[in-house]
N, CA, C and O of each residue as an XYZ file, in Angstrom:
796
protein
N     122.690    136.916     29.842
C     122.957    137.338     31.214
C     122.359    138.709     31.506
O     121.843    138.932     32.601
N     122.418    139.634     30.542
C     121.977    140.990     30.813
C     120.462    141.120     30.926
O     119.976    142.128     31.439
N     119.698    140.121     30.460
C     118.262    140.252     30.550
C     117.785    140.369     31.996
O     116.655    140.794     32.237
N     118.633    139.997     32.963
C     118.276    140.160     34.374
C     117.989    141.620     34.691
O     117.183    141.912     35.574
N     118.636    142.542     33.986
C     118.526    143.960     34.291
C     117.543    144.677     33.373
O     117.448    145.904     33.416
N     116.802    143.928     32.536
C     115.802    144.531     31.679
C     114.435    143.961     32.040
O     114.340    142.785     32.391
N     113.379    144.761     31.964
C     113.414    146.204     31.781
C     113.506    146.967     33.093
O     113.642    148.190     33.093
N     113.432    146.248     34.217
C     113.412    146.904     35.523
C     114.773    146.774     36.203
O     115.323    145.678     36.314
N     115.299    147.894     36.648
C     116.559    147.869     37.370
C     116.350    147.647     38.863
O     117.312    147.482     39.612
N     115.080    147.643     39.297
C     114.778    147.599     40.732
C     115.281    146.328     41.406
O     115.461    146.305     42.624
N     115.510    145.266     40.629
C     115.933    144.003     41.226
C     117.407    144.010     41.620
O     117.854    143.108     42.329
N     118.160    144.994     41.183
C     119.604    144.993     41.399
C     119.943    145.706     42.704
O     119.588    146.868     42.902
N     120.625    145.004     43.576
C     121.121    145.592     44.821
C     122.347    144.792     45.231
O     122.304    143.565     45.309
N     123.438    145.499     45.491
C     124.658    144.864     45.971
C     124.979    145.429     47.347
O     124.952    146.642     47.559
N     125.281    144.536     48.269
C     125.489    144.923     49.660
C     126.873    144.509     50.120
O     127.299    143.373     49.913
N     127.570    145.444     50.746
C     128.865    145.184     51.345
C     128.779    145.261     52.853
O     127.680    145.318     53.405
N     129.914    145.265     53.533
C     129.900    145.303     54.995
C     129.249    146.555     55.588
O     128.586    146.477     56.622
N     129.436    147.717     54.933
C     128.923    148.964     55.498
C     127.893    149.663     54.640
O     127.071    150.415     55.164
N     127.913    149.439     53.335
C     127.017    150.154     52.435
C     126.334    149.180     51.486
O     126.754    148.031     51.345
N     125.284    149.653     50.842
C     124.707    148.929     49.713
C     124.445    149.927     48.596
O     124.276    151.122     48.839
N     124.415    149.420     47.369
C     124.115    150.259     46.219
C     122.918    149.669     45.492
O     122.760    148.451     45.400
N     122.083    150.559     44.979
C     120.924    150.158     44.175
C     120.568    151.321     43.261
O     120.976    152.455     43.513
N     119.806    151.050     42.193
C     119.368    152.149     41.328
C     118.443    153.108     42.063
O     117.739    152.698     42.986
N     118.433    154.371     41.670
C     117.544    155.358     42.300
C     116.074    155.028     42.087
O     115.692    154.380     41.112
N     115.261    155.495     43.030
C     113.812    155.327     42.955
C     113.152    156.670     43.239
O     113.780    157.560     43.811
N     111.907    156.821     42.849
C     111.201    158.079     43.075
C     111.124    158.405     44.563
O     111.097    159.576     44.941
N     111.088    157.375     45.409
C     111.012    157.605     46.855
C     112.282    158.250     47.414
O     112.281    158.726     48.549
N     113.358    158.271     46.636
C     114.616    158.877     47.083
C     114.640    160.390     46.895
O     115.604    161.044     47.292
N     113.609    160.945     46.306
C     113.638    162.361     45.930
C     113.958    163.285     47.102
O     114.844    164.134     46.997
N     113.259    163.130     48.192
C     113.425    164.063     49.310
C     114.839    164.019     49.880
O     115.446    165.064     50.110
N     115.365    162.818     50.109
C     116.694    162.724     50.722
C     117.778    163.140     49.737
O     118.799    163.698     50.140
N     117.568    162.872     48.438
C     118.534    163.299     47.424
C     118.613    164.820     47.364
O     119.703    165.393     47.343
N     117.455    165.467     47.338
C     117.435    166.933     47.298
C     118.107    167.521     48.535
O     118.860    168.489     48.431
N     117.840    166.947     49.695
C     118.432    167.471     50.932
C     119.945    167.294     50.936
O     120.673    168.218     51.301
N     120.426    166.125     50.537
C     121.866    165.879     50.552
C     122.583    166.737     49.522
O     123.647    167.287     49.808
N     122.019    166.859     48.336
C     122.643    167.697     47.307
C     122.647    169.167     47.732
O     123.617    169.884     47.490
N     121.560    169.611     48.364
C     121.489    171.003     48.835
C     122.568    171.252     49.898
O     123.278    172.257     49.850
N     122.678    170.337     50.843
C     123.657    170.508     51.912
C     125.096    170.385     51.416
O     126.022    170.864     52.072
N     125.287    169.746     50.260
C     126.632    169.459     49.755
C     127.011    170.343     48.571
O     128.068    170.140     47.974
N     126.193    171.299     48.224
C     126.406    172.058     46.986
C     127.792    172.687     46.916
O     128.492    172.530     45.915
N     128.193    173.393     47.961
C     129.497    174.074     47.922
C     130.648    173.077     47.791
O     131.669    173.380     47.173
N     130.483    171.910     48.363
C     131.505    170.870     48.287
C     131.563    170.232     46.905
O     132.650    169.933     46.409
N     130.402    170.020     46.271
C     130.337    169.262     45.022
C     130.570    170.099     43.772
O     131.188    169.623     42.820
N     130.093    171.326     43.759
C     130.105    172.104     42.518
C     131.480    172.225     41.846
O     131.538    172.178     40.617
N     132.580    172.378     42.579
C     133.874    172.487     41.883
C     134.283    171.228     41.134
O     135.194    171.283     40.308
N     133.635    170.094     41.398
C     134.047    168.812     40.812
C     133.027    168.233     39.842
O     133.211    167.119     39.352
N     131.952    168.969     39.554
C     130.880    168.436     38.718
C     130.606    169.369     37.545
O     130.986    170.540     37.575
N     129.944    168.848     36.504
C     129.451    169.753     35.457
C     128.573    170.834     36.069
O     127.952    170.626     37.111
N     128.527    171.993     35.413
C     127.756    173.124     35.943
C     126.319    172.701     36.239
O     125.649    172.087     35.409
N     125.870    173.042     37.427
C     124.506    172.686     37.835
C     123.487    173.540     37.071
O     123.691    174.746     36.932
N     122.391    172.944     36.571
C     121.349    173.756     35.948
C     120.651    174.627     36.989
O     120.773    174.401     38.193
N     119.928    175.614     36.508
C     119.292    176.561     37.431
C     118.295    175.878     38.368
O     118.054    176.347     39.480
N     117.719    174.763     37.907
C     116.717    174.068     38.732
C     117.281    172.804     39.369
O     116.532    171.869     39.653
N     118.582    172.765     39.595
C     119.258    171.539     40.042
C     118.687    170.963     41.330
O     118.738    169.751     41.538
N     118.149    171.805     42.189
C     117.695    171.353     43.496
C     116.174    171.360     43.605
O     115.616    171.718     44.642
N     115.519    170.964     42.534
C     114.059    170.921     42.511
C     113.584    169.498     42.246
O     114.327    168.693     41.684
N     112.353    169.180     42.646
C     111.792    167.860     42.315
C     111.781    167.576     40.816
O     111.958    166.433     40.394
N     111.573    168.616     40.017
C     111.579    168.447     38.561
C     112.938    167.923     38.093
O     113.004    167.035     37.243
N     114.008    168.468     38.642
C     115.346    168.033     38.265
C     115.587    166.586     38.673
O     116.194    165.818     37.926
N     115.116    166.220     39.848
C     115.292    164.831     40.275
C     114.536    163.879     39.366
O     115.082    162.858     38.949
N     113.286    164.199     39.053
C     112.497    163.317     38.193
C     113.102    163.232     36.792
O     113.078    162.171     36.168
N     113.637    164.332     36.305
C     114.309    164.321     35.006
C     115.519    163.400     35.035
O     115.742    162.622     34.108
N     116.289    163.495     36.094
C     117.466    162.632     36.249
C     117.043    161.169     36.368
O     117.663    160.287     35.775
N     115.992    160.920     37.133
C     115.522    159.547     37.322
C     115.059    158.934     35.999
O     115.388    157.786     35.701
N     114.299    159.689     35.209
C     113.853    159.181     33.902
C     115.039    158.864     32.999
O     115.062    157.834     32.326
N     116.014    159.753     32.992
C     117.200    159.520     32.157
C     117.926    158.253     32.594
O     118.324    157.439     31.761
N     118.094    158.094     33.894
C     118.800    156.919     34.399
C     118.041    155.636     34.079
O     118.653    154.626     33.732
N     116.726    155.667     34.191
C     115.932    154.480     33.859
C     116.039    154.144     32.380
O     116.145    152.973     32.016
N     116.013    155.156     31.530
C     116.164    154.927     30.091
C     117.541    154.373     29.768
O     117.680    153.510     28.901
N     118.554    154.865     30.459
C     119.920    154.383     30.206
C     120.095    152.936     30.657
O     120.804    152.167     30.009
N     119.456    152.564     31.760
C     119.482    151.157     32.167
C     118.870    150.280     31.077
O     119.431    149.244     30.718
N     117.726    150.698     30.556
C     117.042    149.896     29.532
C     117.863    149.796     28.254
O     117.844    148.765     27.583
N     118.589    150.867     27.912
C     119.405    150.842     26.694
C     120.764    150.179     26.930
O     121.540    149.996     25.992
N     121.049    149.817     28.194
C     122.298    149.154     28.579
C     123.529    149.996     28.260
O     124.594    149.467     27.943
N     123.366    151.313     28.349
C     124.493    152.216     28.080
C     125.103    152.785     29.346
O     126.295    153.088     29.385
N     124.286    152.932     30.387
C     124.726    153.537     31.641
C     123.944    152.914     32.791
O     122.747    152.649     32.675
N     124.638    152.685     33.903
C     124.024    152.058     35.076
C     124.304    152.947     36.288
O     125.420    152.980     36.808
N     123.267    153.667     36.728
C     123.416    154.568     37.851
C     122.946    153.940     39.149
O     121.935    153.238     39.187
N     123.692    154.202     40.210
C     123.366    153.696     41.541
C     123.399    154.823     42.563
O     124.125    155.803     42.394
N     122.618    154.683     43.612
C     122.794    155.463     44.825
C     123.476    154.570     45.859
O     123.325    153.349     45.845
N     124.219    155.199     46.746
C     124.944    154.501     47.800
C     124.274    154.827     49.132
O     124.017    155.991     49.441
N     123.994    153.787     49.917
C     123.296    153.959     51.187
C     124.076    153.313     52.325
O     124.777    152.319     52.133
N     123.940    153.896     53.512
C     124.473    153.297     54.726
C     123.652    152.051     55.048
O     122.424    152.106     55.109
N     124.322    150.954     55.248
C     123.619    149.692     55.473
C     122.844    149.688     56.790
O     121.787    149.063     56.884
N     123.356    150.373     57.795
C     122.706    150.367     59.105
C     121.538    151.344     59.186
O     120.505    151.032     59.778
N     121.700    152.539     58.587
C     120.701    153.600     58.760
C     119.837    153.839     57.524
O     118.808    154.509     57.610
N     120.241    153.303     56.388
C     119.592    153.568     55.095
C     119.739    155.025     54.660
O     119.015    155.469     53.769
N     120.655    155.777     55.263
C     120.909    157.151     54.835
C     121.545    157.150     53.448
O     122.418    156.332     53.159
N     121.104    158.071     52.594
C     121.744    158.261     51.301
C     123.114    158.905     51.511
O     123.235    159.917     52.201
N     124.140    158.311     50.909
C     125.515    158.797     51.073
C     126.048    159.481     49.828
O     126.832    160.425     49.932
N     125.635    159.022     48.644
C     126.154    159.575     47.401
C     125.656    158.773     46.221
O     124.654    158.063     46.315
N     126.359    158.889     45.110
C     125.970    158.187     43.902
C     127.179    157.712     43.131
O     128.276    158.245     43.294
N     126.983    156.710     42.291
C     128.059    156.163     41.466
C     127.443    155.640     40.172
O     126.359    155.056     40.186
N     128.132    155.849     39.065
C     127.580    155.529     37.761
C     128.614    154.851     36.876
O     129.749    155.313     36.757
N     128.209    153.760     36.262
C     128.984    153.141     35.183
C     128.386    153.667     33.888
O     127.232    153.377     33.572
N     129.164    154.440     33.135
C     128.640    155.123     31.952
C     129.438    154.738     30.706
O     130.495    154.113     30.782
N     128.889    155.135     29.563
C     129.570    154.948     28.278
C     129.984    153.496     28.063
O     131.113    153.216     27.661
N     129.061    152.576     28.333
C     129.372    151.158     28.144
C     129.562    150.893     26.655
O     128.693    151.189     25.835
N     130.715    150.329     26.330
C     131.053    150.005     24.936
C     131.290    148.508     24.837
O     131.985    147.917     25.664
N     130.710    147.916     23.829
C     130.806    146.473     23.656
C     131.763    146.132     22.516
O     132.627    146.931     22.154
N     131.598    144.947     21.962
C     132.464    144.537     20.866
C     133.868    144.238     21.350
O     134.050    143.582     22.376
N     134.858    144.715     20.619
C     136.243    144.376     20.936
C     136.781    145.155     22.136
O     137.887    144.876     22.598
N     136.016    146.131     22.652
C     136.562    146.963     23.734
C     136.031    146.575     25.112
O     136.800    146.580     26.073
N     134.745    146.239     25.245
C     134.161    145.809     26.523
C     134.604    146.726     27.679
O     135.220    146.278     28.646
N     134.276    148.002     27.552
C     134.805    149.007     28.464
C     133.715    149.978     28.890
O     132.660    150.066     28.261
N     133.989    150.709     29.974
C     133.072    151.747     30.450
C     133.867    152.732     31.304
O     135.040    152.511     31.605
N     133.209    153.814     31.685
C     133.798    154.775     32.605
C     132.978    154.788     33.895
O     131.795    154.449     33.895
N     133.616    155.180     34.979
C     132.914    155.278     36.248
C     133.079    156.685     36.808
O     134.158    157.274     36.743
N     132.000    157.207     37.352
C     132.015    158.504     38.021
C     131.251    158.407     39.326
O     130.422    157.512     39.488
N     131.511    159.306     40.256
C     130.913    159.182     41.578
C     130.879    160.528     42.283
O     131.615    161.452     41.939
N     130.000    160.614     43.283
C     129.951    161.780     44.167
C     129.551    161.303     45.566
O     128.823    160.324     45.725
N     130.038    162.009     46.550
C     129.724    161.691     47.944
C     129.206    162.958     48.617
O     129.741    164.043     48.386
N     128.182    162.834     49.439
C     127.676    163.987     50.162
C     128.704    164.516     51.146
O     129.453    163.743     51.743
N     128.741    165.817     51.316
C     129.738    166.446     52.182
C     129.761    165.869     53.601
O     130.852    165.706     54.147
N     128.630    165.552     54.227
C     128.692    165.010     55.589
C     129.342    163.632     55.671
O     129.686    163.176     56.761
N     129.514    162.965     54.532
C     129.996    161.581     54.538
C     131.383    161.417     53.918
O     131.860    160.293     53.763
N     132.022    162.508     53.567
C     133.320    162.419     52.885
C     134.401    161.885     53.824
O     134.347    162.062     55.041
N     135.380    161.227     53.211
C     136.579    160.736     53.893
C     136.270    159.755     55.020
O     136.979    159.724     56.026
N     135.219    158.954     54.859
C     134.856    157.963     55.880
C     134.870    156.533     55.325
O     134.446    155.594     55.998
N     135.358    156.382     54.100
C     135.496    155.053     53.519
C     134.277    154.519     52.812
O     134.305    153.402     52.295
N     133.193    155.299     52.775
C     131.973    154.816     52.138
C     132.150    154.640     50.628
O     131.710    153.641     50.057
N     132.794    155.614     49.991
C     132.945    155.530     48.547
C     133.907    154.419     48.150
O     133.753    153.822     47.085
N     134.882    154.136     48.977
C     135.778    153.007     48.719
C     134.970    151.720     48.567
O     135.161    150.962     47.616
N     134.083    151.490     49.500
C     133.275    150.280     49.446
C     132.262    150.335     48.298
O     132.037    149.335     47.616
N     131.659    151.499     48.092
C     130.712    151.641     46.996
C     131.354    151.409     45.641
O     130.754    150.784     44.767
N     132.571    151.907     45.459
C     133.271    151.714     44.192
C     133.634    150.250     43.980
O     133.542    149.751     42.859
N     134.042    149.561     45.027
C     134.345    148.135     44.886
C     133.091    147.333     44.520
O     133.165    146.408     43.711
N     131.945    147.681     45.108
C     130.691    147.023     44.729
C     130.366    147.289     43.260
O     129.921    146.398     42.537
N     130.592    148.511     42.843
C     130.303    148.881     41.464
C     131.236    148.145     40.494
O     130.806    147.727     39.419
N     132.490    147.989     40.863
C     133.427    147.246     40.013
C     133.022    145.777     39.922
O     133.142    145.160     38.864
N     132.550    145.226     41.019
C     132.063    143.841     40.979
C     130.912    143.714     39.980
O     130.856    142.755     39.210
N     130.011    144.670     39.997
C     128.897    144.669     39.041
C     129.419    144.807     37.612
O     128.960    144.105     36.711
N     130.373    145.707     37.405
C     130.900    145.950     36.060
C     131.584    144.714     35.488
O     131.376    144.368     34.325
N     132.394    144.054     36.296
C     133.171    142.929     35.786
C     132.399    141.614     35.805
O     132.523    140.815     34.877
N     131.613    141.382     36.835
C     130.964    140.081     36.984
C     129.539    140.021     36.443
O     129.095    138.958     36.009
N     128.814    141.137     36.460
C     127.457    141.146     35.911
C     127.428    141.659     34.470
O     126.736    141.092     33.623
N     128.173    142.725     34.191
C     128.202    143.283     32.837
C     129.275    142.649     31.965
O     129.289    142.860     30.753
N     130.175    141.875     32.565
C     131.225    141.180     31.828
C     132.145    142.146     31.078
O     132.564    141.869     29.954
N     132.457    143.285     31.713
C     133.380    144.242     31.105
C     134.819    143.794     31.297
O     135.132    143.015     32.197
N     135.676    144.297     30.442
C     137.105    144.014     30.517
C     137.875    145.141     31.198
O     138.899    144.903     31.839
N     137.375    146.377     31.055
C     138.135    147.548     31.495
C     137.172    148.615     31.988
O     136.126    148.846     31.383
N     137.530    149.265     33.092
C     136.772    150.402     33.603
C     137.727    151.572     33.760
O     138.787    151.444     34.372
N     137.347    152.705     33.207
C     138.181    153.903     33.230
C     137.603    154.937     34.192
O     136.407    154.924     34.485
N     138.454    155.824     34.677
C     138.017    156.912     35.559
C     138.946    158.094     35.355
O     140.044    157.951     34.817
N     138.497    159.260     35.787
C     139.315    160.466     35.678
C     139.014    161.373     36.859
O     137.914    161.342     37.410
N     139.982    162.172     37.241
C     139.762    163.156     38.303
C     140.558    164.415     37.997
O     141.577    164.369     37.308
N     140.083    165.532     38.516
C     140.793    166.794     38.351
C     142.190    166.698     38.951
O     142.426    165.932     39.885
N     143.100    167.474     38.410
C     144.492    167.395     38.843
C     144.652    167.686     40.328
O     145.545    167.138     40.975
N     143.794    168.545     40.873
C     143.925    168.932     42.277
C     143.070    168.098     43.226
O     142.972    168.413     44.411
N     142.451    167.035     42.710
C     141.541    166.234     43.542
C     142.291    165.039     44.133
O     142.118    163.901     43.699
N     143.114    165.321     45.117
C     143.932    164.268     45.738
C     143.089    163.176     46.391
O     143.454    162.006     46.274
N     141.981    163.485     47.072
C     141.176    162.402     47.650
C     140.650    161.420     46.601
O     140.650    160.211     46.833
N     140.202    161.930     45.448
C     139.691    161.042     44.412
C     140.811    160.193     43.826
O     140.629    159.003     43.567
N     141.952    160.803     43.624
C     143.097    160.040     43.122
C     143.455    158.924     44.108
O     143.692    157.788     43.698
N     143.493    159.241     45.387
C     143.814    158.240     46.400
C     142.791    157.117     46.432
O     143.149    155.952     46.606
N     141.505    157.465     46.262
C     140.450    156.458     46.228
C     140.667    155.490     45.071
O     140.611    154.275     45.257
N     140.911    156.020     43.889
C     141.082    155.171     42.712
C     142.278    154.233     42.883
O     142.196    153.045     42.571
N     143.370    154.772     43.374
C     144.563    153.935     43.559
C     144.320    152.866     44.620
O     144.780    151.733     44.477
N     143.607    153.215     45.672
C     143.300    152.258     46.735
C     142.432    151.119     46.209
O     142.549    149.983     46.670
N     141.559    151.418     45.243
C     140.667    150.399     44.671
C     141.338    149.576     43.578
O     140.730    148.642     43.055
N     142.574    149.903     43.223
C     143.293    149.100     42.240
C     143.443    149.726     40.874
O     144.045    149.121     39.987
N     142.909    150.933     40.677
C     143.099    151.613     39.404
C     144.567    152.006     39.223
O     145.268    152.300     40.191
N     145.009    152.005     37.986
C     146.366    152.435     37.660
C     146.315    153.768     36.916
O     145.470    153.983     36.046
N     147.232    154.647     37.278
C     147.339    155.934     36.601
C     147.861    155.710     35.192
O     148.869    155.030     34.998
N     147.176    156.283     34.208
C     147.575    156.075     32.814
C     148.058    157.343     32.121
O     148.722    157.260     31.088
N     147.739    158.510     32.665
C     148.223    159.723     32.010
C     147.422    160.938     32.401
O     146.697    160.944     33.396
N     147.571    161.963     31.596
C     146.867    163.218     31.804
C     146.196    163.613     30.498
O     146.837    163.642     29.448
N     144.916    163.915     30.563
C     144.147    164.284     29.379
C     143.843    165.780     29.410
O     143.258    166.281     30.371
N     144.234    166.475     28.376
C     144.018    167.916     28.307
C     142.549    168.236     28.066
O     141.898    167.643     27.207
N     142.035    169.206     28.860
C     140.657    169.680     28.721
C     139.705    168.509     28.490
O     138.928    168.501     27.536
N     139.779    167.539     29.366
C     139.089    166.262     29.185
C     137.589    166.361     29.414
O     136.804    165.790     28.657
N     137.182    167.093     30.469
C     135.763    167.227     30.797
C     135.451    168.688     31.116
O     136.308    169.437     31.583
N     134.200    169.072     30.850
C     133.753    170.421     31.190
C     133.193    170.388     32.607
O     132.063    169.952     32.829
N     133.990    170.851     33.558
C     133.658    170.807     34.978
C     133.547    172.229     35.510
O     134.395    173.079     35.234
N     132.494    172.472     36.272
C     132.247    173.808     36.838
C     132.257    174.882     35.749
O     132.704    176.007     35.974
N     131.763    174.519     34.578
C     131.607    175.484     33.498
C     132.817    175.720     32.629
O     132.776    176.593     31.762
N     133.907    174.970     32.824
C     135.080    175.174     31.962
C     135.779    173.844     31.698
O     135.763    172.935     32.528
N     136.391    173.758     30.524
C     137.129    172.552     30.150
C     138.394    172.451     30.986
O     139.189    173.389     31.044
N     138.571    171.306     31.632
C     139.684    171.167     32.565
C     140.466    169.882     32.309
O     139.915    168.859     31.902
N     141.771    169.972     32.562
C     142.635    168.800     32.447
C     142.303    167.807     33.557
O     141.893    168.192     34.653
N     142.486    166.529     33.255
C     142.211    165.456     34.215
C     143.330    164.427     34.213
O     143.988    164.202     33.197
N     143.535    163.802     35.376
C     144.351    162.597     35.456
C     143.460    161.416     35.056
O     142.297    161.349     35.455
N     144.005    160.495     34.275
C     143.211    159.357     33.818
C     143.730    158.067     34.447
O     144.930    157.885     34.650
N     142.787    157.183     34.747
C     143.060    155.920     35.425
C     142.247    154.812     34.760
O     141.260    155.083     34.076
N     142.665    153.572     34.963
C     141.880    152.431     34.491
C     142.204    151.211     35.334
O     143.278    151.101     35.925
N     141.248    150.302     35.369
C     141.447    149.005     36.011
C     140.907    147.942     35.062
O     139.848    148.111     34.457
N     141.645    146.852     34.941
C     141.227    145.725     34.121
C     140.585    144.662     34.997
O     140.841    144.581     36.199
N     139.760    143.862     34.378
C     139.120    142.767     35.115
C     140.152    141.872     35.796
O     139.891    141.332     36.871
N     141.323    141.712     35.176
C     142.362    140.824     35.690
C     143.294    141.504     36.689
O     144.144    140.839     37.281
N     143.153    142.809     36.887
C     144.020    143.516     37.840
C     143.614    143.167     39.272
O     142.435    142.935     39.540
N     144.569    143.130     40.182
C     144.210    142.908     41.591
C     143.465    144.108     42.156
O     143.764    145.254     41.820
N     142.495    143.831     43.016
C     141.776    144.892     43.709
C     141.351    144.363     45.067
O     141.254    143.149     45.249
N     141.097    145.238     46.018
C     140.706    144.774     47.353
C     139.434    143.932     47.294
O     138.558    144.171     46.463
N     139.346    142.979     48.154
C     138.205    142.092     48.225
C     137.361    142.462     49.433
O     137.882    142.618     50.538
N     136.065    142.601     49.225
C     135.134    142.799     50.324
C     134.024    141.746     50.200
O     133.762    141.228     49.114
N     133.398    141.451     51.298
C     132.281    140.506     51.274
C     131.087    141.178     50.610
O     130.639    142.238     51.047
N     130.580    140.560     49.561
C     129.478    141.119     48.795
C     128.274    140.197     48.848
O     128.386    138.995     48.607
N     127.120    140.772     49.167
C     125.861    140.040     49.134
C     125.027    140.589     47.995
O     124.846    141.804     47.911
N     124.514    139.751     47.122
C     123.699    140.219     46.005
C     122.227    140.119     46.334
O     121.385    140.471     45.508
């Protein structure tokens, strides 16, 4: 089943009522740089420390190469989220740390551009990503985490069907320091909202 996604990720696109997700392409460079630049103050408190060249074409191409290599190695699947009507870039979402064998699990992370926050786009993007994780990758469990003070992210995860599982001390290095996180997970068999999906 997974050979569909090797060696080119370009064939993968999932479309919902308002958004679609697909792997990044070199043509996305300009809009990605603009959205990240406009959203820097909003995003930095919730992300790993940005490198000094974070907003340069070199940084985008470096990220794109890494994501393409991760798709080929079947370890991580990165997507950009777009408005279905306008094709505007809205944010990104990644299924990472794919583990096989007896665990069949991965983690999910996401970001939304500041102009598009709190408008329901990430809700739909995350549901599309979960469909890919469970139905295309055949995973059993998807995990997520958010900072203790990130109420919008916590609300998003719960709305999508994730269950709160606990609190992890100094779980991720965010904004340059190790920080505690709330941890969540959803199983393939757990109920989650249904949206119309076009592949």
